[in-house]
C-alpha positions as CSV (number, residue, x, y, z in Angstrom):
1,X,16.4,2.9,3.6
2,X,19.8,4.3,2.7
3,X,21.6,2.4,0.0
4,X,24.7,4.6,0.0
5,X,28.2,3.2,0.0
6,X,29.6,2.0,3.3
7,X,32.8,3.7,4.4
8,X,35.8,1.6,3.1
9,X,38.0,0.9,6.1
10,X,41.1,1.2,3.9
11,X,40.7,5.0,4.0
12,X,39.7,7.5,6.6
13,X,36.2,9.0,6.3
14,X,38.0,12.4,6.3
15,X,39.2,11.5,2.8
16,X,35.9,12.4,1.2
17,X,33.7,9.8,2.8
18,X,32.6,11.6,5.9
19,X,29.7,13.7,4.3
20,X,27.8,10.7,3.0
21,X,24.6,9.9,4.8
22,X,24.6,6.3,6.0
23,X,22.1,4.0,7.6
24,X,23.4,2.1,10.6
25,X,21.6,-1.0,11.9
26,X,22.3,-1.3,15.6
27,X,21.6,-4.7,17.3
28,X,20.9,-4.2,21.0
29,X,18.7,-1.5,22.6
30,X,20.3,-1.2,26.0
31,X,22.8,1.5,27.0
32,X,25.5,0.6,24.4
33,X,23.1,0.5,21.5
34,X,21.4,3.7,22.6
35,X,24.8,5.5,23.1
36,X,25.8,4.5,19.6
37,X,22.5,5.6,18.2
38,X,22.7,9.0,19.8
39,X,26.3,9.6,18.6
40,X,25.6,8.6,15.0
41,X,22.2,10.3,14.8
42,X,23.8,13.6,16.0
43,X,26.1,13.4,12.9
44,X,23.0,13.3,10.7
45,X,23.1,9.6,9.9
46,X,20.0,7.3,10.0
47,X,19.9,4.6,12.7
48,X,17.6,1.6,13.3
49,X,17.9,-0.2,16.7
50,X,16.8,-3.8,16.7
51,X,16.1,-4.9,20.3
52,X,15.2,-8.6,21.0
53,X,13.1,-7.9,24.1
54,X,9.4,-8.3,23.2
55,X,8.4,-5.3,25.3
56,X,8.8,-1.8,23.9
57,X,10.8,-0.7,26.9
58,X,13.5,-2.6,28.8
59,X,12.7,-3.3,32.4
60,X,14.8,-1.6,35.1
61,X,17.2,-4.0,36.7
62,X,17.4,-1.8,39.8
63,X,21.2,-1.4,39.2
64,X,23.5,1.4,40.1
65,X,26.1,2.7,37.8
66,X,29.3,4.6,38.6
67,X,29.2,7.4,36.0
68,X,32.8,7.7,34.9
69,X,34.3,10.4,32.7
70,X,33.2,8.9,29.4
71,X,29.6,8.4,30.6
72,X,29.5,12.0,31.7
73,X,31.0,13.2,28.4
74,X,28.4,11.2,26.5
75,X,25.6,13.0,28.4
76,X,27.4,16.4,27.9
77,X,27.4,15.8,24.2
78,X,24.0,14.3,23.5
79,X,21.7,14.8,26.4
80,X,19.3,17.7,25.9
81,X,17.1,17.0,29.0
82,X,17.6,19.6,31.7
83,X,17.7,17.6,34.9
84,X,20.4,16.1,37.3
85,X,21.8,12.8,36.0
86,X,23.7,11.6,39.1
87,X,24.2,11.7,42.8
88,X,27.6,12.9,44.0
89,X,30.0,11.1,46.3
90,X,32.8,13.0,47.9
91,X,34.7,10.2,49.7
92,X,35.8,6.6,49.2
93,X,36.0,4.7,52.5
94,X,36.6,1.2,53.8
95,X,35.0,-0.4,56.9
96,X,36.2,-3.2,59.2
97,X,33.9,-6.1,60.3
98,X,32.6,-4.0,63.3
99,X,31.6,-1.2,60.9
100,X,34.4,1.2,61.8
101,X,36.0,3.3,59.1
102,X,39.6,2.0,58.7
103,X,40.6,4.0,55.6
104,X,39.3,7.0,53.8
105,X,40.2,9.1,50.7
106,X,38.6,12.3,49.5
107,X,37.5,11.6,45.9
108,X,34.6,13.0,44.0
109,X,32.6,10.4,42.0
110,X,29.2,10.4,40.4
111,X,26.6,7.7,40.8
112,X,23.6,7.1,38.6
113,X,21.1,4.4,37.9
114,X,20.5,2.1,35.0
115,X,16.9,3.2,34.7
116,X,17.6,7.0,34.7
117,X,20.4,6.5,32.1
118,X,18.1,4.4,29.9
119,X,15.1,6.8,30.0
120,X,17.3,9.8,29.4
121,X,18.8,8.1,26.4
122,X,15.4,7.0,25.0
123,X,14.1,10.6,25.4
124,X,17.0,11.9,23.4
125,X,17.2,9.1,20.9
126,X,13.6,8.5,19.9
127,X,11.5,10.7,22.0
128,X,10.1,8.2,24.6
129,X,8.1,10.1,27.2
130,X,8.5,9.1,30.9
131,X,8.3,10.6,34.4
132,X,12.1,10.8,34.3
133,X,12.4,13.8,32.0
134,X,10.8,16.0,29.4
135,X,11.4,15.0,25.8
136,X,13.6,17.6,24.0
137,X,12.3,19.0,20.8
138,X,13.7,17.3,17.6
139,X,16.9,18.7,16.2
140,X,16.5,19.1,12.4
141,X,20.2,18.4,11.8
142,X,19.9,14.9,13.3
143,X,19.3,11.7,11.3
144,X,16.2,9.5,11.6
145,X,16.1,7.4,14.7
146,X,14.0,4.2,14.7
147,X,13.7,1.8,17.6
148,X,12.2,-1.6,16.9
149,X,11.5,-4.1,19.7
150,X,10.8,-7.8,19.5
151,X,13.5,-8.3,16.9
152,X,15.7,-11.4,17.6
153,X,18.6,-11.3,15.0
154,X,19.2,-14.7,13.4
155,X,21.8,-13.9,10.7
156,X,23.2,-11.3,8.4
157,X,24.9,-11.2,5.0
158,X,26.5,-8.7,2.7
159,X,24.2,-7.4,0.0
160,X,25.4,-4.9,-2.6
161,X,27.4,-2.2,-0.8
162,X,25.7,-2.8,2.5
163,X,24.4,-5.5,4.8
164,X,21.1,-7.2,5.4
165,X,20.1,-8.2,8.9
166,X,17.5,-11.0,9.4
167,X,15.3,-11.3,12.5
168,X,12.4,-13.1,13.9
169,X,9.7,-12.0,16.4
170,X,8.3,-13.7,19.5
171,X,5.2,-14.6,17.5
172,X,7.1,-16.4,14.8
173,X,7.1,-13.7,12.2
174,X,10.4,-13.0,10.3
175,X,11.8,-10.1,8.3
176,X,15.0,-8.2,7.6
177,X,16.5,-4.7,7.8
178,X,19.0,-3.3,5.3
179,X,21.7,-0.8,6.1
180,X,25.2,0.3,5.2
181,X,26.9,-0.8,8.5
182,X,25.8,-3.3,11.3
183,X,26.7,-2.4,14.8
184,X,26.7,-5.3,17.4
185,X,25.8,-3.6,20.7
186,X,24.0,-6.7,22.0
187,X,25.9,-7.3,25.2
188,X,28.3,-9.9,26.6
189,X,26.2,-12.8,25.1
190,X,26.1,-11.0,21.7
191,X,24.4,-12.8,18.9
192,X,26.5,-10.8,16.4
193,X,29.7,-11.9,18.0
194,X,28.6,-15.6,18.1
195,X,28.0,-15.5,14.4
196,X,31.4,-13.9,13.7
197,X,33.5,-15.6,16.4
198,X,31.8,-18.9,17.3
199,X,34.8,-20.1,19.3
200,X,34.7,-17.1,21.7
201,X,33.0,-18.1,24.9
202,X,31.5,-16.2,27.8
203,X,32.8,-18.0,30.9
204,X,31.7,-18.0,34.5
205,X,34.3,-16.7,36.9
206,X,33.4,-18.7,40.0
207,X,31.4,-16.0,41.9
208,X,28.3,-13.9,41.7
209,X,27.2,-10.3,42.4
210,X,24.2,-10.2,44.7
211,X,22.6,-6.8,44.1
212,X,19.8,-4.7,45.5
213,X,18.7,-1.3,46.8
214,X,17.1,0.2,49.9
215,X,15.2,3.5,50.0
216,X,17.5,6.0,51.8
217,X,14.8,7.0,54.3
218,X,14.3,3.4,55.3
219,X,18.0,2.9,56.3
220,X,19.1,3.4,59.9
221,X,21.1,6.5,61.0
222,X,24.3,4.5,61.0
223,X,23.7,3.1,57.5
224,X,22.8,6.5,56.1
225,X,26.0,7.9,57.7
226,X,28.0,5.1,56.0
227,X,26.5,5.5,52.5
228,X,25.3,9.0,52.1
229,X,27.8,11.0,49.9
230,X,30.2,8.1,50.3
231,X,31.4,5.2,48.2
232,X,31.9,2.5,50.9
233,X,33.7,-0.9,50.7
234,X,34.3,-4.0,52.9
235,X,36.7,-6.9,52.1
236,X,37.2,-10.2,53.7
237,X,38.3,-13.6,52.2
238,X,36.0,-14.6,49.4
239,X,33.8,-11.5,49.9
240,X,33.7,-7.9,48.7
241,X,30.8,-5.6,49.1
242,X,30.4,-1.9,48.2
243,X,27.5,0.5,48.4
244,X,26.6,4.1,47.3
245,X,23.6,6.3,46.7
246,X,21.8,6.4,43.4
247,X,18.8,8.3,42.1
248,X,15.5,6.9,43.3
249,X,12.0,6.5,41.8
250,X,11.6,8.3,38.4
251,X,15.2,9.4,38.8
252,X,14.7,11.6,41.9
253,X,17.8,12.9,43.6
254,X,15.9,14.3,46.6
255,X,17.6,13.3,50.0
256,X,15.6,10.6,51.6
257,X,14.1,9.4,48.3
258,X,17.3,8.2,46.8
259,X,18.4,4.6,46.9
260,X,21.3,2.9,48.7
261,X,22.6,0.5,46.1
262,X,24.8,-2.4,47.0
263,X,27.0,-4.9,45.0
264,X,28.0,-7.9,47.1
265,X,30.5,-10.4,45.5
266,X,30.5,-13.8,47.0
267,X,31.9,-17.1,45.8
268,X,29.7,-19.9,44.3
269,X,32.0,-22.5,42.7
270,X,31.0,-23.8,39.3
271,X,28.9,-26.9,39.6
272,X,28.3,-26.4,43.3
273,X,24.9,-26.9,45.0
274,X,25.1,-23.3,46.3
275,X,25.4,-22.0,42.7
276,X,22.5,-24.1,41.5
277,X,20.4,-22.9,44.4
278,X,21.1,-19.1,44.0
279,X,20.6,-19.3,40.2
280,X,17.3,-21.2,40.3
281,X,14.4,-18.8,40.5
282,X,11.2,-19.1,42.6
283,X,9.5,-20.9,39.6
284,X,12.2,-23.5,39.6
285,X,13.9,-22.2,36.4
286,X,17.7,-22.4,36.3
287,X,18.9,-18.9,35.1
288,X,22.2,-18.8,33.2
289,X,23.5,-15.3,34.0
290,X,20.9,-13.2,35.8
291,X,18.1,-13.9,38.3
292,X,16.1,-10.6,37.9
293,X,14.6,-8.5,40.7
294,X,11.7,-10.3,42.4
295,X,12.5,-13.7,40.9
296,X,15.0,-15.1,43.6
297,X,13.8,-18.1,45.5
298,X,12.8,-16.9,49.0
299,X,14.6,-19.8,50.7
300,X,17.9,-19.1,48.7
301,X,17.7,-15.4,49.7
302,X,17.0,-16.2,53.3
303,X,20.3,-18.2,53.4
304,X,22.1,-15.1,52.0
305,X,20.5,-12.9,54.7
306,X,21.8,-15.2,57.4
307,X,25.3,-15.3,55.9
308,X,25.3,-11.5,55.5
309,X,24.6,-11.0,59.2
310,X,27.5,-13.4,60.0
311,X,30.1,-12.0,57.5
312,X,29.4,-8.3,57.0
313,X,29.7,-5.0,58.9
314,X,26.3,-4.1,60.4
315,X,25.6,-1.3,58.0
316,X,26.1,-3.6,55.0
317,X,24.2,-6.5,56.6
318,X,21.3,-4.1,57.1
319,X,20.9,-3.1,53.5
320,X,21.4,-6.7,52.2
321,X,18.7,-7.9,54.6
322,X,16.5,-5.0,54.0
323,X,16.3,-5.0,50.2
324,X,12.9,-6.2,48.9
325,X,13.9,-7.0,45.3
326,X,17.4,-8.5,45.3
327,X,18.8,-9.9,42.1
328,X,21.8,-12.0,41.2
329,X,24.3,-11.7,38.3
330,X,26.9,-14.5,37.6
331,X,30.2,-12.8,37.1
332,X,31.6,-13.7,33.6
333,X,34.5,-13.0,31.2
334,X,34.4,-12.6,27.5
335,X,36.8,-10.9,25.1
336,X,36.6,-10.6,21.3
337,X,39.9,-10.5,19.3
338,X,38.7,-7.7,16.9
339,X,36.2,-4.9,16.8
340,X,35.4,-4.9,13.1
341,X,34.6,-7.5,10.5
342,X,33.7,-7.8,6.8
343,X,35.8,-4.8,5.8
344,X,34.2,-2.6,8.5
345,X,30.6,-3.4,7.6
346,X,30.2,-5.0,11.0
347,X,31.5,-3.4,14.2
348,X,31.3,-4.6,17.8
349,X,31.0,-2.1,20.7
350,X,30.8,-2.2,24.5
351,X,30.0,-5.5,26.2
352,X,29.7,-7.2,22.8
353,X,33.4,-6.5,22.3
354,X,34.6,-7.1,25.9
355,X,32.4,-8.0,28.9
356,X,34.2,-6.5,31.8
357,X,33.9,-7.7,35.4
358,X,31.9,-5.2,37.5
359,X,35.0,-4.4,39.7
360,X,36.2,-2.2,36.9
361,X,33.1,0.0,37.1
362,X,33.8,0.5,33.4
363,X,31.1,-1.2,31.4
364,X,28.9,1.8,30.8
365,X,32.0,4.0,30.3
366,X,33.3,1.5,27.6
367,X,30.0,1.7,25.8
368,X,30.0,5.5,25.9
369,X,33.6,5.7,24.8
370,X,33.2,3.2,22.0
371,X,30.1,5.0,20.7
372,X,31.8,8.5,20.8
373,X,35.1,7.4,19.3
374,X,33.3,5.4,16.5
375,X,31.3,8.5,15.7
376,X,34.5,10.6,15.6
377,X,35.9,8.0,13.2
378,X,32.8,8.1,11.0
379,X,33.0,11.9,11.0
380,X,36.7,11.9,9.9
381,X,38.0,13.3,13.2
382,X,40.2,10.2,14.0
383,X,41.8,7.7,11.7
384,X,40.8,4.1,11.4
385,X,44.1,3.1,13.0
386,X,43.6,5.4,16.0
387,X,39.9,4.3,16.4
388,X,41.0,0.6,16.5
389,X,44.0,1.2,18.8
390,X,42.0,3.1,21.3
391,X,38.9,0.9,21.3
392,X,40.6,-2.5,21.3
393,X,43.4,-1.3,23.7
394,X,40.7,-0.2,26.2
395,X,38.8,-3.5,25.8
396,X,41.8,-5.8,26.3
397,X,43.5,-3.8,29.0
398,X,40.4,-3.2,31.2
399,X,39.2,-6.8,30.6
400,X,42.5,-8.1,32.1
401,X,42.4,-5.6,34.9
402,X,38.9,-6.9,35.9
403,X,40.1,-10.5,35.8
404,X,43.1,-9.6,38.0
405,X,40.9,-7.6,40.5
406,X,38.4,-10.5,40.7
407,X,41.1,-13.1,41.4
408,X,42.7,-10.9,44.1
409,X,39.4,-10.0,45.7
410,X,37.6,-13.3,45.6
411,X,40.4,-16.0,45.7
412,X,43.3,-14.4,47.6
413,X,43.6,-13.3,51.2
414,X,45.4,-9.9,50.8
415,X,46.0,-7.0,53.2
416,X,43.3,-4.3,52.8
417,X,46.0,-1.9,51.4
418,X,46.3,-4.0,48.3
419,X,42.6,-3.9,47.6
420,X,42.7,-0.1,48.1
421,X,45.5,0.1,45.6
422,X,43.6,-2.1,43.1
423,X,40.5,0.2,43.4
424,X,42.7,3.4,43.0
425,X,44.3,1.9,39.9
426,X,40.9,1.2,38.5
427,X,39.9,4.9,39.0
428,X,42.6,6.4,36.8
429,X,40.8,8.4,34.1
430,X,40.9,6.5,30.8
431,X,42.8,9.3,29.0
432,X,45.6,8.9,31.5
433,X,45.9,5.1,30.9
434,X,49.0,3.9,29.0
435,X,48.1,0.7,27.1
436,X,50.9,-1.9,26.9
437,X,51.8,-3.2,23.5
438,X,50.0,-6.5,23.9
439,X,46.7,-4.6,24.3
440,X,46.9,-2.7,21.0
441,X,48.6,-5.1,18.6
442,X,46.2,-6.2,15.8
C-alpha cells in the first residue's frame, strides 16, 4: 500500500504535490463512494473502498433518481460503457384531485435508477460484470481499484504521514487498511462523521417517503399518459406525490418495459402509532430509517392503499396500489459543519457531509459534484479554498432548501403556485446558484 505523503491542506496540490501517487481509503460503497473512487482512480491514484454490507453487491432499493447536471457530467467523464443511462422527460406537470392537468411547463429532465447507476459505476470502477452493461477494458493510466465488502469501520487514527482505518467483519474478524487519506462516503448515518462530530445528529423530519414502482405495460392508459415522458406532481395538505419513468429490469429503456417510479410523502408524526406501524416490518422488527422492498407489513401497506384511493388522483392511486414491492424511507435531516478533518487526512463527501431531503432531487448530484471537485482539487485544478467554498456552500444551501421545501409541502396549506415555484427554484442548475455568505463562511 502507498506510504507517500498526504497532501498538506496548507498548500494547493498544484504547488508540486499533484503528481504524487496516493492511496485513498473510501468508506462506503454506494453511489457516493463509487463516484469518488472513479474520479480519483482516473487521476492514477490507488483507491480501496470499504463497504460494510456483508454481500459483495448492494441490493437494489428499486429507487428512481433524477439525474441532474452533475450526475450526467460524472458519467460523461468516467463512464466507458456504451449504453443509455436515463429515460428522458420533456414536461413537468401538476394534477388536481380528479386527475386533470392544472399546470404544465416544458422542461427536459433525465431520470435513471439506483440499480443502473450502481452497476454502471461498478463496471467502470472494479470491473463487476452484470446484465446492465459490458465491462470496459482496463485503462492503464488508472490507479488500482479495490472493493472490499463486509468491512464495518470501527475507528481510525493517524499513523506516520497517513491514516489507518480499523474494521470488523460480520463473522467477528478484524483488520485494518492503511492509506494516505480517508474519505467518508458512508451516507447520512456516517460512521466516520459520528467519530469526528459525535454531537451531530440525524433527525426525523415528521414524515416519510413511501416509494415503489410499477412496470409501464401494467399501468392503465390514463396512468401511462400521465407519467410517460412526464414528471408529474400532486399536492394537498400533508401530502405530496410525484412520479416519472425510470429504466426497467437490467436497465432496459424499452417502452413498455420501463418502470413508473413514485415518491409519496405523507406525514407520520414522531412517536405516533402510525409511524410505529409503517416502520415495523412484517417480521415485527422496528426499522429506524428504511423498510426495504418486500419487508413492509401487509396490514400497514393495505391501510396506505385505502388512504391513497381517498387522497390521490386516480393515476397516482393506481400506481401506489399496484406496486408489488413498496418501501418506506423516514425523511431526515443531518448537516456536518466541516468537510475535512485532521489537516485534510479525513474528508466527508455526499450524504455523509449533508443528508438532503429528497425534495431537492440533489443527493446523487451532491455525491457526483463532491467527487469531481475533490478530484480537481487533488489534481491541482482548484485551490483548497475554492474546493471548500463550493462543497460546503452547496451542502449548507441545498440542505436548508430541502428543509424549507419539506416544511412548506408537508406542514403548510399553500396555493399550488407556491409549490410550483419551490420546485422550479430547486431545478436551477448548480453552477447558476449564488450561495449566501452564511453558506460558505468557515
